[in-house]
C-alpha positions as CSV (number, residue, x, y, z in Angstrom):
1,M,20.7,40.1,36.2
2,R,17.2,40.9,34.7
3,A,16.5,43.7,32.6
4,Q,15.0,44.6,29.3
5,L,17.5,44.1,26.6
6,T,18.5,46.9,24.5
7,K,21.3,47.5,21.7
8,R,23.4,50.0,23.6
9,L,22.9,47.4,27.2
10,I,23.9,44.4,25.1
11,Q,26.8,46.6,23.2
12,S,27.8,47.9,26.8
13,A,27.8,44.8,28.4
14,Q,31.8,44.0,29.4
15,P,33.1,40.8,29.9
16,Q,34.2,40.4,33.9
17,E,36.5,37.7,35.6
18,R,33.6,35.0,35.3
19,P,31.0,34.5,32.8
20,Y,27.7,35.9,33.6
21,E,23.6,36.5,32.0
22,L,21.5,39.4,31.0
23,R,17.8,37.8,31.0
24,D,15.3,39.7,28.8
25,T,12.5,41.0,31.0
26,Q,10.4,41.7,27.6
27,V,10.6,38.0,26.3
28,R,10.6,35.5,28.5
29,G,13.4,32.4,28.3
30,L,15.7,34.7,26.3
31,L,19.2,35.3,27.8
32,L,22.6,36.8,26.6
33,R,25.6,35.1,28.2
34,V,28.8,37.1,28.4
35,Q,32.3,35.2,28.5
36,P,35.4,36.5,30.1
37,S,36.8,36.3,27.0
38,G,34.5,38.9,25.7
39,H,32.4,36.3,23.7
40,K,28.7,37.1,23.7
41,A,25.9,34.5,22.8
42,W,22.3,33.9,22.5
43,I,20.5,30.9,25.1
44,I,17.0,30.2,25.4
45,E,16.0,28.4,28.8
46,W,12.4,27.2,28.6
47,T,12.3,26.1,32.3
48,R,14.9,25.7,35.0
49,G,18.1,23.6,33.8
50,K,16.5,23.3,30.2
51,R,18.4,25.9,27.8
52,R,19.9,25.4,24.2
53,T,22.6,28.1,22.7
54,L,21.0,30.0,19.6
55,G,23.9,31.5,18.2
56,A,26.5,34.0,18.6
57,L,25.9,38.0,19.0
58,G,27.7,38.8,16.0
59,H,25.1,36.2,13.9
60,L,21.7,37.2,15.8
61,T,20.3,40.5,16.3
62,L,18.2,41.3,19.3
63,G,15.2,41.1,17.0
64,Q,16.4,37.7,15.6
65,A,17.1,36.1,19.1
66,R,13.4,37.5,20.5
67,A,11.6,35.9,17.8
68,H,13.2,32.5,18.2
69,A,12.8,32.8,21.7
70,S,9.3,33.2,21.3
71,Q,8.2,30.7,19.2
72,A,10.4,28.3,21.4
73,M,8.3,29.1,24.4
74,A,5.0,29.0,22.7
75,E,6.2,24.8,21.4
76,H,7.0,24.4,24.9
77,I,3.7,25.6,26.1
78,Q,2.1,23.7,23.5
79,R,4.0,20.5,23.1
80,G,6.0,20.6,26.2
81,L,9.3,20.3,24.5
82,P,10.6,23.0,21.6
83,S,12.1,21.8,18.4
84,I,15.4,23.6,19.3
85,A,15.2,21.1,22.4
86,K,15.6,18.2,19.9
87,Q,19.0,16.5,19.3
88,D,20.1,17.3,15.7
89,R,19.9,13.7,13.5
90,A,22.5,12.8,11.2
91,R,20.9,13.4,7.3
92,C,19.7,10.6,6.0
93,S,19.0,10.5,2.0
94,L,15.9,8.4,0.6
95,A,18.3,6.3,-1.1
96,G,20.1,5.5,2.1
97,F,16.9,5.0,4.1
98,L,15.4,2.6,1.6
99,S,18.6,0.5,1.2
100,D,19.7,0.2,4.6
101,R,16.3,-0.1,6.7
102,Y,13.0,-0.1,4.9
103,A,13.8,-2.8,2.5
104,P,15.4,-5.6,5.3
105,W,12.3,-4.7,7.3
106,A,9.6,-4.9,4.4
107,V,11.1,-7.8,2.5
108,G,10.8,-9.3,6.0
109,H,7.6,-8.5,6.9
110,L,5.1,-7.2,3.8
111,R,4.1,-9.7,1.2
112,R,5.7,-8.7,-1.9
113,G,7.8,-6.2,0.2
114,Q,10.5,-5.7,-2.3
115,Q,8.1,-4.6,-4.8
116,W,6.6,-1.8,-2.8
117,V,10.7,-0.7,-2.4
118,D,11.3,-1.1,-6.0
119,R,7.9,0.9,-6.7
120,I,9.4,3.7,-4.7
121,E,12.7,4.0,-6.4
122,A,11.3,4.1,-9.7
123,A,8.5,6.7,-9.2
124,F,10.5,9.0,-7.3
125,A,13.9,8.6,-8.6
126,D,14.7,12.2,-8.5
127,A,13.7,12.3,-4.5
128,L,16.6,9.4,-4.1
129,P,19.4,11.7,-2.9
130,R,17.2,14.1,-1.1
131,D,17.1,14.1,3.2
132,L,13.9,12.6,3.7
133,S,12.7,15.8,6.0
134,E,13.2,17.4,2.1
135,I,10.7,15.5,0.6
136,D,8.1,17.6,1.6
137,P,4.3,18.5,-0.1
138,A,5.5,21.5,-1.8
139,W,8.0,18.8,-3.2
140,V,5.3,16.4,-3.7
141,D,3.0,18.6,-5.4
142,Q,5.8,19.0,-8.3
143,W,6.2,15.5,-8.5
144,W,2.5,14.9,-8.7
145,L,2.0,17.1,-12.4
146,K,5.2,15.2,-13.5
147,R,3.8,12.2,-12.8
148,I,0.1,12.0,-13.8
149,A,1.4,13.3,-17.1
150,A,3.4,9.7,-17.5
151,V,0.4,7.7,-15.8
152,S,-2.9,7.2,-14.8
153,R,-4.2,9.3,-11.3
154,A,-4.6,5.8,-10.0
155,T,-0.8,4.7,-10.5
156,A,0.5,8.3,-9.3
157,S,-2.1,7.8,-6.0
158,R,-0.7,4.5,-5.4
159,D,2.9,5.4,-5.6
160,L,2.3,8.0,-2.9
161,A,0.7,5.8,-0.8
162,C,3.7,3.6,-0.6
163,L,6.1,6.5,0.0
164,R,4.0,7.9,2.4
165,A,4.0,4.7,4.3
166,A,7.7,4.3,4.1
167,M,7.9,7.7,5.7
168,N,5.5,6.7,8.7
169,K,7.7,3.6,9.5
170,A,11.0,6.6,9.8
171,V,9.0,8.5,12.2
172,K,8.3,4.9,14.1
173,W,11.9,4.3,14.3
174,G,13.3,7.8,15.1
175,M,14.5,9.0,12.0
176,L,12.1,11.8,11.6
177,D,10.1,13.9,14.2
178,R,7.1,13.6,12.2
179,S,6.4,12.4,8.4
180,P,6.4,15.7,6.0
181,L,3.5,13.9,4.5
182,S,1.5,13.6,7.2
183,D,-0.7,16.7,6.2
184,L,-0.8,15.5,3.0
185,H,-3.9,14.3,1.2
186,L,-4.0,11.7,-1.1
187,R,-5.6,12.9,-4.3
188,P,-8.8,11.6,-4.6
189,V,-9.3,8.7,-7.6
190,E,-12.7,7.8,-8.6
191,S,-13.3,4.4,-9.3
192,R,-15.1,2.4,-11.4
193,R,-18.8,3.2,-10.8
194,V,-20.0,-0.1,-12.5
195,V,-19.1,-3.0,-11.5
196,R,-17.9,-5.4,-14.4
197,F,-18.9,-9.0,-14.7
198,L,-19.6,-11.2,-17.2
199,N,-23.0,-11.9,-18.7
200,Q,-23.8,-15.5,-20.0
201,A,-23.1,-15.0,-23.5
202,E,-18.9,-13.3,-22.1
203,E,-18.8,-16.2,-19.8
204,R,-19.3,-19.0,-22.6
205,K,-17.1,-16.8,-24.9
206,L,-14.3,-17.2,-22.2
207,R,-15.0,-20.5,-21.3
208,K,-15.2,-21.5,-25.0
209,T,-11.5,-19.6,-25.5
210,L,-10.0,-21.5,-22.5
211,A,-11.5,-25.1,-23.7
212,D,-9.7,-24.2,-27.2
213,R,-6.6,-22.8,-25.7
214,D,-6.3,-26.1,-23.8
215,A,-6.8,-28.2,-26.3
216,A,-4.3,-26.5,-29.3
217,M,-1.6,-26.9,-26.4
218,V,-2.8,-30.5,-25.9
219,A,-2.2,-31.2,-30.0
220,A,1.1,-29.3,-29.9
221,R,2.3,-31.4,-27.2
222,E,1.3,-34.7,-29.1
223,S,2.7,-33.5,-32.3
224,G,6.0,-32.2,-30.1
225,N,6.4,-35.7,-28.9
226,G,5.9,-37.7,-31.5
227,W,8.4,-35.5,-33.6
228,R,10.7,-36.5,-30.8
229,V,9.8,-40.0,-30.8
230,A,10.7,-40.0,-34.9
231,R,14.1,-39.0,-33.8
232,G,14.9,-40.9,-31.0
233,K,14.6,-37.9,-28.2
234,S,13.0,-38.4,-24.8
235,V,9.8,-37.4,-25.1
236,L,7.5,-34.5,-23.0
237,P,5.1,-35.4,-20.6
238,D,1.7,-36.6,-22.0
239,I,-1.2,-34.0,-21.5
240,G,-4.1,-36.0,-22.1
241,A,-7.2,-35.3,-24.1
242,G,-9.5,-32.8,-22.0
243,G,-6.4,-31.7,-20.2
244,F,-5.3,-28.2,-19.0
245,G,-2.1,-26.9,-21.5
246,D,-0.9,-25.2,-18.8
247,H,-2.0,-23.1,-15.7
248,L,-4.7,-20.9,-16.7
249,T,-7.4,-22.7,-17.1
250,P,-7.4,-24.1,-13.5
251,V,-6.6,-20.6,-12.0
252,V,-9.4,-18.5,-13.9
253,V,-11.8,-21.3,-12.8
254,L,-10.9,-21.0,-9.2
255,A,-11.0,-17.4,-9.4
256,M,-14.8,-17.4,-10.8
257,N,-15.4,-19.8,-8.3
258,T,-14.1,-18.3,-5.3
259,G,-13.4,-14.8,-5.5
260,L,-9.9,-14.8,-4.6
261,R,-7.5,-11.6,-5.8
262,R,-4.5,-12.6,-8.2
263,G,-1.9,-12.3,-5.8
264,E,-4.2,-15.0,-3.0
265,L,-4.4,-17.3,-5.6
266,L,-1.0,-17.7,-7.0
267,S,-0.1,-17.8,-3.1
268,L,-2.1,-21.0,-2.7
269,C,-0.4,-23.7,-1.2
270,W,-1.9,-27.8,-1.6
271,S,-1.7,-27.5,2.6
272,D,-4.4,-24.6,2.4
273,I,-6.6,-26.9,0.3
274,D,-9.1,-29.9,1.9
275,L,-10.3,-31.9,-1.4
276,E,-12.0,-34.1,1.3
277,A,-13.9,-31.2,3.1
278,R,-14.2,-29.1,0.1
279,V,-12.8,-26.3,1.6
280,L,-9.4,-23.6,1.0
281,T,-8.0,-21.1,3.3
282,V,-6.8,-18.0,2.8
283,R,-3.5,-17.5,5.1
284,A,-3.7,-14.2,7.0
285,E,-0.4,-13.1,5.9
286,T,-1.4,-14.0,1.8
287,A,-4.7,-12.2,2.8
288,K,-4.9,-8.6,1.9
289,S,-7.6,-7.9,4.9
290,G,-4.4,-9.6,6.7
291,R,-7.3,-12.0,8.3
292,Q,-7.2,-16.0,7.8
293,R,-10.9,-16.9,6.0
294,H,-11.7,-19.8,4.4
295,I,-13.9,-20.3,1.1
296,P,-16.4,-23.4,0.5
297,L,-15.2,-25.3,-2.6
298,N,-18.2,-26.0,-5.1
299,A,-18.2,-28.4,-7.7
300,E,-16.6,-27.3,-10.0
301,A,-13.4,-25.9,-8.0
302,T,-13.0,-29.5,-6.6
303,K,-13.3,-30.9,-10.3
304,V,-10.6,-28.4,-11.1
305,L,-8.5,-28.8,-8.4
306,R,-8.4,-32.4,-8.5
307,A,-7.0,-32.6,-12.2
308,W,-4.7,-30.1,-11.6
309,S,-3.4,-31.9,-8.5
310,K,-2.3,-34.7,-10.9
311,R,-0.1,-32.1,-13.0
312,S,1.0,-29.9,-10.1
313,N,4.6,-30.6,-8.6
314,G,5.9,-29.0,-5.4
315,P,4.2,-27.5,-2.3
316,D,2.5,-24.7,-4.4
317,V,-0.6,-24.9,-6.2
318,F,0.3,-23.1,-9.1
319,G,3.8,-22.1,-8.8
320,V,3.9,-18.7,-10.9
321,A,4.3,-15.1,-10.0
322,D,1.7,-13.7,-12.4
323,V,-0.3,-14.6,-15.2
324,K,-0.4,-11.1,-16.5
325,T,0.6,-11.9,-20.5
326,A,-1.8,-15.3,-20.6
327,W,-4.5,-13.1,-19.3
328,T,-3.9,-10.5,-21.8
329,A,-3.5,-12.9,-24.6
330,L,-6.7,-14.5,-23.2
331,I,-9.3,-11.5,-23.1
332,E,-8.1,-10.7,-26.8
333,S,-8.6,-14.0,-28.2
334,A,-12.4,-14.0,-26.6
335,G,-13.5,-10.3,-27.6
336,L,-14.3,-9.4,-24.1
337,E,-13.7,-5.5,-23.8
338,N,-12.8,-3.6,-20.6
339,F,-12.3,-6.6,-18.6
340,R,-10.0,-7.2,-15.8
341,F,-8.1,-10.3,-14.3
342,H,-9.8,-8.7,-10.9
343,D,-12.5,-8.3,-12.4
344,L,-13.6,-12.4,-12.4
345,R,-13.5,-11.4,-8.2
346,H,-16.6,-9.0,-9.3
347,H,-18.3,-12.0,-11.5
348,F,-18.1,-14.2,-8.7
349,A,-19.7,-11.5,-6.1
350,S,-22.3,-10.6,-8.5
351,K,-23.5,-14.1,-9.5
352,L,-24.0,-14.6,-5.5
353,V,-26.2,-11.5,-5.2
354,M,-28.3,-12.1,-8.2
355,A,-29.0,-15.9,-6.6
356,G,-30.4,-14.4,-3.2
357,V,-27.2,-14.3,-1.5
358,D,-27.1,-11.9,1.5
359,L,-24.8,-9.2,1.5
360,N,-23.3,-9.7,4.7
361,T,-22.4,-14.0,3.7
362,V,-21.0,-12.2,0.6
363,R,-18.6,-9.9,2.4
364,E,-17.4,-12.9,4.3
365,L,-16.6,-14.8,1.6
366,L,-14.5,-11.8,-0.1
367,G,-13.0,-11.1,2.6
368,H,-14.1,-7.1,2.9
369,S,-13.3,-5.6,6.5
370,D,-16.1,-3.1,5.8
371,I,-20.0,-4.0,4.4
372,K,-19.5,-0.7,2.1
373,M,-17.0,-2.5,-0.1
374,T,-19.9,-5.0,-0.4
375,L,-22.4,-2.9,-1.3
376,R,-21.5,-2.1,-4.5
377,Y,-23.0,-5.5,-5.4
378,S,-26.4,-4.5,-3.9
379,H,-28.2,-3.1,-7.0
380,L,-28.1,-6.6,-8.6
381,A,-30.6,-7.8,-6.1
382,P,-33.8,-5.5,-7.1
383,D,-36.1,-8.6,-6.1
384,H,-34.5,-9.2,-3.3
385,L,-34.5,-5.9,-1.9
386,A,-38.2,-5.5,-2.7
387,A,-38.9,-8.4,-1.3
388,A,-37.7,-7.2,2.3
389,V,-39.2,-3.9,1.6
390,A,-42.4,-5.3,1.0
391,K,-42.5,-7.0,4.2
392,I,-43.2,-4.0,6.4
393,S,-46.5,-3.3,4.4
394,R,-47.7,-6.4,4.1
395,N,-50.9,-5.3,6.3
396,Y,-51.5,-2.0,4.7
397,P,-54.4,-2.4,2.8
398,A,-53.7,-1.8,-1.3
């Protein structure tokens, strides 16, 4: 039966031997179903045979039922399926999602995947008990204010990027209809405006500090072995005069001559290096861009790798997870200010550009997917750029 539903009509509808329905003529898709028992319930039917029960008459008024029906029909027209049609999903907390689904996938598919999981758990500890759908932009805004009071904006932005990547996976795996963070714009973080690289004096300082460090370690090894011999103990392997005390010098020198990122350097295997052909391969799975690239080895890089190969054991070139502690001590000893390990990559690129190497070649060596990343070094080649512009005015009278 079709009729404009009113409060009087709804209340006066009497149960019959069989269930029957009253269809509202004011709002399309809204029905009141009356059972023989006398129970009355609101139903939304967005297309023939496709319906969902809203709730009992005692729980929803006529106005509320019409509002729900209007929204459902609008969603049906816009998206083809109203939200009420979708099956309810079991609640899943962020902690449960990370441990049961995301961590196993991340460890198996992402380089340093466990680190990303650990980062989310540490940065969003307060959100771990929350349902995934409850981590919305409003909550993140509150988190952001607290987070930047404790860490830099750059760190907070990276934390947020890790969480958003995890939430996008939840959508792909059908655990969410859409990510609550999909409309959230990552907070812009001002990048370094000045490319930091070493001038000649600073490079000499760094190299001398490395040499002094190696010499001190060689002397300490010789002294220690002398003490062991005197007491009849087994001696440690001899480093040899002019040798490397440990992995730090080869790592730093190779970074200065290849422009590899720290993760790419420390992930190198000897199978990635061809000393005869003088070429180094960055595997796709260790490259930030996800693409394999080949780096020619110059004379210094080849010499360092040949020397280090005599000390290295196993398939890994360096066999260490990080150089942060040793690097920090090195920079302090060298007296270099505001110079990060990543700046060795800038140093490599800057020297190439200042030597006249074109930016596209620099881009290929650095593994940049976009030339825009490489353009930050363009100001270092003023003479080269000026010569290019001058070519169009050769026939113009002075």
